[in-house]
N, C-alpha and C positions, 0 to 999 in steps of 0.2 A: 520793529522799531519801538522802543519805549521812550516816554517823555518824562521818567521820573517820578510817575504817580502824582500826589497832590501837589508835591513841591514843583515839579514841573508845570503842572496848571497855574500855581502861583506866579511862576517866573514868566510864563507865556502871556499871563493876564496883561503885564505891562501897567500903562497909566491907568486904564480900565479898572485893573484890580487894585491899583492904589486909591482911586478915587471912591471905590466900594469899601474899601477899609476904613477911609475917612468917614464915610456915611455911617459905619457900624459903630467907630469910635463916639461919633458925635451922638449917636442915639444913646450909646451906653452912658455915656457922661450925663445927657439929658435926664435919662431914668435915674441916675445916681444923685443928681441934682434935686430931681422931683421929689425924692423920698424925703430928703430934708425939710422941704417945704410942705409936704403933706403931713409930716408928723408936727409941724407947729400951726396948722391950719385948724380952723374950728370944725368939729364934727358935722358932717352932712345932714340936712334934714331927712327924717324918715320916708318923706315922699320922694326923694330923688333916688332913682335906681340907676345903675351902672351895668352894662351888658357884659362887661368883662372886669376881673379884678387886676389892678396893676401888678406886675411882678417886680421884685426888689432884686438887686444885685448886692452881694456883700462887698465891702472894699476889698475884701482877700480875692473874690472871684473876679472883679473888675481888673484889677492890678494883674492877675494871673493871665487874663485874656488878651490884656493889651501887651504886656511883657512878652508873652509868648507870640503874638502876631509879629512884632518887630523884630523879635529875635530871629523868626525865620525871614524876615525880609532883610535884616543885616547880614545872616549867615548866607543867604543867596547872593547878595550884592557884594559882599567882601569889604564893605566901608561902614563905618558908624555914621550918623548923621546927629543934628542937634537934639537934644532931649526935649527941648521945647517943641520943636517942630513936629516931633511925635506924639506930643501930648502927655509926656512922662514928667514925674517929678525927678528931683535929682536922685533920690533914693531908688527909685524904679528903675532909673538909667542904670545906676550901679549892679542892680540885680540882672538887668539886660546883658551888660558887659560881660558878668561873669557866667551866665547862662551861654552866651554866643561862644565864649573861650572854650567852655567845657564842650558844647556842642561840634565845634570844630574838631577839637581832638577826638571825639567820639567817631563822627564821621569818617576820620582817617583810619581808625581801627576797625570799625564795625559796619560803615555804611550809612547811607542817608535816612534808612528807617529807622535805626538806632539813634541817630542824631535827633531825628524828629521827635520820637518818644523821651528822649532825654530833656529836650526843650519843655515839653509839657510837665514833666516831674520836677524839674527844677526851677522853673518859672512858679510854680506853686508853691514850692518849698520856701523859696525867697519871699515870696508875697504873704504866706501864713506866718512866717518868721517876723517879717516887718510890721504886720497889723497884729501881732499877737497881743501887745498891751492896749490896743483900741485904736491906735493910731500911730503915725510917725512922728509926730513931734510937732514942734511950733514952727510957723512958717509955711507958706505956698510951696516954697522950691524944694521942701522936705518930701 
């Protein structure tokens, strides 16, 4: 008996999986916010040593990760939620809806693995396009 691979494991995770996803999203958001604060902070004294250098995530990568995650959740649940409860901007939610529509059609034609691969490709393409000029525009909801 198969469980559908990674998708089956995500579906079986239920509330615990969603809680883990929120932790991941919160940490990614905190990392992105920390980058802005670090770029405005004065340089540290030479006597200060850090054990590990912080990693940075580009807006495109953060968008891709979040949109791909929620696209899989929506694809498995067959329902859309509120974009704000997902931590998405309006524009990211538009990308998600487009990705999920394409993934549903792909799953019918080629199966779950093909739909999963499509989600990664389409989320990345949508997010790269969205942030191509450096940002989505004015206002927090964009």
